[in-house]
C-alpha positions, 0 to 999 in steps of 0.5 A, spaced: 528 982 120 522 986 117 517 980 114 519 981 108 525 977 110 523 971 105 525 969 099 518 971 096 516 964 092 510 964 088 507 959 091 508 953 096 512 948 094 507 943 097 500 947 093 504 946 086 507 938 087 499 937 089 496 941 084 501 937 078 498 930 081 492 932 082 490 936 075 494 930 072 489 925 075 483 929 073 486 929 066 487 922 065 480 921 067 477 927 061 483 925 056 486 918 057 492 916 053 494 910 056 501 909 054 504 907 061 498 901 061 500 899 054 508 900 055 508 898 063 504 891 067 502 893 073 508 889 077 513 894 074 509 900 075 508 899 081 516 897 082 518 903 079 512 907 082 515 905 090 522 905 088 521 913 086 516 915 091 521 910 097 527 914 093 523 921 093 521 921 099 526 920 104 531 924 100 525 930 101 526 927 110 533 927 110 533 935 107 528 938 112 533 933 118 538 937 115 533 943 115 532 942 123 539 941 124 542 948 123 535 950 126 532 954 119 525 953 117 523 949 113 517 952 110 520 957 104 515 963 105 518 964 112 525 966 113 531 963 113 536 962 120 542 958 118 545 955 112 543 947 111 550 944 108 550 937 110 546 930 109 543 931 102 545 938 101 553 936 102 551 933 094 544 938 092 542 945 094 535 943 092 534 936 095 527 937 097 524 939 090 528 934 087 525 929 092 518 932 091 519 931 084 521 924 084 515 922 089 510 926 084 513 921 079 512 915 083 505 916 082 505 918 076 508 911 074 504 907 080 496 910 078 499 910 069 497 917 070 501 919 063 498 926 065 501 927 071 508 926 068 507 930 063 506 935 068 512 935 072 515 939 066 511 946 067 511 943 074 519 944 075 519 950 070 514 954 076 518 951 081 525 952 078 523 960 076 518 961 081 521 958 087 528 956 086 531 962 083 528 967 087 530 963 093 538 963 091 538 971 090 534 971 097 540 967 100 545 970 097 542 977 099 541 975 106 548 969 107 553 972 101 560 969 101 557 963 105 552 962 100 556 964 094 560 959 096 556 953 097 553 955 090 560 954 087 561 947 090 554 944 090 550 943 084 542 945 083 539 939 082 545 934 083 548 934 077 553 939 075 550 944 069 
């Protein structure tokens, strides 16, 4: 297909994730809030952070493996070759993004980065409107009824709303 055979995402999702963490850490340095340090002791922050990072990374890795199993591109700026509907895609349509959000949350908690957690909200909105909805329009146009059936059967982020 033509070079426009991609969803036209607003920015690469790894860039959105990295910018969220980096900006959060910068804001913590410039304008510290100290909420997590007061609310959670170091040991609890480490345990919660490691669990979130581990769970998020596992989910993202399993999602990437599901893409590779059906021989499709992982980066959303490249054409989708096939639909992935197994592994974590059996339960949610966007496990890579959910996994990335969990990982960012884990980094925020582990490093007591209040701003990283706050910035998850605008980052999530940017990801939803600038990446996910564009991908959905693209996949529906490219795969038609197959994608519409998948979309009807599997919740976007793992919960049925």
